[in-house]
N, C-alpha and C positions, 0 to 999 in steps of 0.2 A: 504494500500500500504506500501511497505517496507520503513524504515527510511533511509534517505540519510546519508551517512557516515559523510559528512561535518556538518550535524546537530548534530550528536553525538559528534563529535570532539569539537564543541562549548560548549557542556555541561560537558565535562570531564576535570578534572585537576587531573592527576594521583598522583601528590604530595599532594593532599588534598582530599582524598576519602570521608571525611565527607561532605565537601561542594559539591562534585560531587553527592553524594547520594541525598542531598537536592534538587539540581537543577534537577536531573533526575526524582525525585518523583513529583516535581511541574509540569513538562511538561507531565509526564505520567497521572497525574490526569486530565489534560485538554483535551487530545486528545480523539477522539471518534472512530477512525479507529482501528479495533481489532488487525490487524497485527502490526501497529505502536505502539499501547499500549503494546502489548506483548513483542516486542523487547525492548522497554524502560524498562520494568520490569526486563528483563534479565540483563540489565545494572545496575539497582539498586542492583540486587543480586551481580553483580561483585564488586560494590562499598562496599557492606557489607563484601564480602570476603577479600578485601584489608584492612578492619578494623579487620580481624580475627574473624568476627561474622559469623562463618561458618554455624551453625545450622539455624540461621535466613535466611541466603542466600539460603540454601537448601530448607527450608520451602517455601520461595518465589518462587523458581524455580519450585517446585512441584505444585504450584498453577497456573502457567502460561499455558494457553491452547495452544497446538501446532496447531495453526490455519493456518500455512503455512510452507513449507519447510525451509524458511529463519528463522522462529522462532525455528523450531526444531534444526537447525544448531547452533543458538545462545544458546539455552538451553544446548545442548551437550557441547559446548565450555566452558560455565561458570561452568557446573558441573565438567568438567575436570580440570579447573583452581582451583576450590575449593579444589579438592582432592590433586592436586599437592602442593598447598599452605599449606595444612594440613599435608604434608609430606608423601604422598602416590602416587608417580608418576606412579607406575605400575597399580594402579587402575584407574588412570586418562587416560591412553592411549586409552582404548576402547571408551571412550567418544569422544576423538579427532577423532578417526576413524569414529564414527557415524556422527560427525560434517562434516567431509569431504564428506561423502555420501549425507547428506542433503544439503550441500552447492552446490554440483554438480547438485543435483536435482533442486535447486533454481536458478541455473545459476549465483551464486554469487561468483565471483573470489576473492573478498576481504576476505570473510569468509573462503573460501577454503585455501587461503594463511595463514590466521590466524591459522587454524587447522593444516596445515603442519608445520608451525613454532612451534606450541606447541608440536607436535609429536616429532620434532627434539630435543626439550628440555628434554622431559620426557623419551624418548626411546634412551638413549645415545648409546646403542649398534648398532643402525641403524641410527644414526644421519646423516651420510653422505648420506644414501639413501633418507631420508626425505628432506635434504637440496637440493640434486640434483633434486628431483621431483619438489620441489617448484621453483627452478630456471628455470626448464623446463616450468612450468606453466606461469612464468612471461615473457617468451620469446615473446609471442604473445599479451601481454597486453600493451596498450598504456596509460591507465589512470594514471596520475602522483600519485594520492593518493594511488592507489593499488601498483604501482611500489615502493612506499616508503617501502614496506615490504622487499625489497632487503637489506635495511640498517640493519634491525633487524636480518634478516636471516644470513647475512655475519658476523655481529658482534657476534652473538651467536655461529655460527659455528667456528668462529675464536677462541673463548674461549674454545670450545670443543677441538680443535686441540692444543691450548696452554696447556691445562690441561694434554694432552697426551704427552707433550714434543715435539710436532711437530712444532717447533717455526717458521721455514721458511715458512711452509704452512699457519700457523696462520697469519703471517705477510701479506701474499697475501690476505687472507680473510679480515683482518682489513683494508688494503688499498682499497679493493673493496668496503668496507662499507664507507670509506671516499669519494670515487668517487660517489657512489650512494647518499650519503648525500648532496653533492654539487649539484646534479641534481634534487633530489626529496625530500630530507629530511628536517628536522627542524634544527635550530641552535643548539639545545640541542643534537640531534643525531650526528651532525658534531663534536661537542666538544668531545662527548664520544668516537666516532670512532678515532679521532686523539689521545686522551689519550691512547686508547687501542693500537694503532700503536706504540706509544712511549714506552709503557710498554713492548711490545713484542720485540722492539729493545733492551731494557735492557736485556731481557732473552737471546737474541742472542749475548750478549756481545758487542753490538754496542752502548756503553754508551754515546759517544760524540753526536751522532745523537739523541739519546733519550733525552739528556739534552737540546739540542736546541729546540726540540719540546715541552718539558715540560715548558721551559722558555717562549716560545711564548704563551702557554696556560695560564701561570701565569699572563702574561700581560693582557690577556682578562678577567681573573677572579682571582684577587689577593687573594680572600678569599676561593678559592676552596681547601678543605682539602685533596682530593685525589692527586691533583697536588702538593700540599705542601709536602705530604708524599713521593712522587716519587722524588721530588727535593732533599729532605733530604737524601734519599738513594743514589742518583746519586752523590751528592756532597761528601758524606762520602766515596764513592768508589774512588773518585779522590784523 
C-alpha cells in the first residue's frame, strides 16, 4: 500500500539530507510491502540528490521496481529533480510530465501537485500555465496537507514574476503565499513568505513598509542572515 505523506514528513529534514537518508534507509529496510518499500527508496534517492550524489541517486532509482503507478510517479519526480539539481532543467521537464500522468493514474493529488510545481520551476516559459493548472487542481481539494502546496506554488510563482520585473503581480502572489501559510503551512513557510513580501515591497519602492516587516521578522529570528541583509539595505537607503 502507498506510504502516507505524514509518515514521510516525519522522516524528512530537508536541512539535513544526510540524517534524512539514514532515517529513510532504516525504515525502508524494515518494511515488507513492495509499494511502500519502493516509495521509500525513491526518497532515499532524493536525499542522495540533495547531497549532490547524483550518480548514486540515479543508480538507486534505476533499481526501484515500478510496482504501482504511485511508484512510477515518484521515480519520475526524483529523476526530474536530479536533472534539475545537476543543472539541466530542460531534460528534467519530460520526467515531470511523466510524473503527472502516473500521479493521475494513481489518483494521487499530492504527487500531481508536486509534479506541476516542479514543471513551473523548470519550464519558466510556461510557468504561468503550470501555476494556473495547479491552482485549478487545488480548487476541489480539501486535504490540508495537499493544500499546503499553495504556499510553495505562490511563492515560486511570485519569484518568477519578480525576476521578470512584474513587482505588483509578484506582491499579490507573495501575499497569497502568506495567506495560505496561515491556513495550511508551516512556521518556516510563513516566515519565508513574509520575507518575500517585504523584499518585493522594497522592489516597489515601498521601503517604509518593507522595513516594518523586516523588523518584525528580526524580532522573531534575530540571527537570520537574510533578514539582516535586507535591514542593512533598507537602513542604508534611508
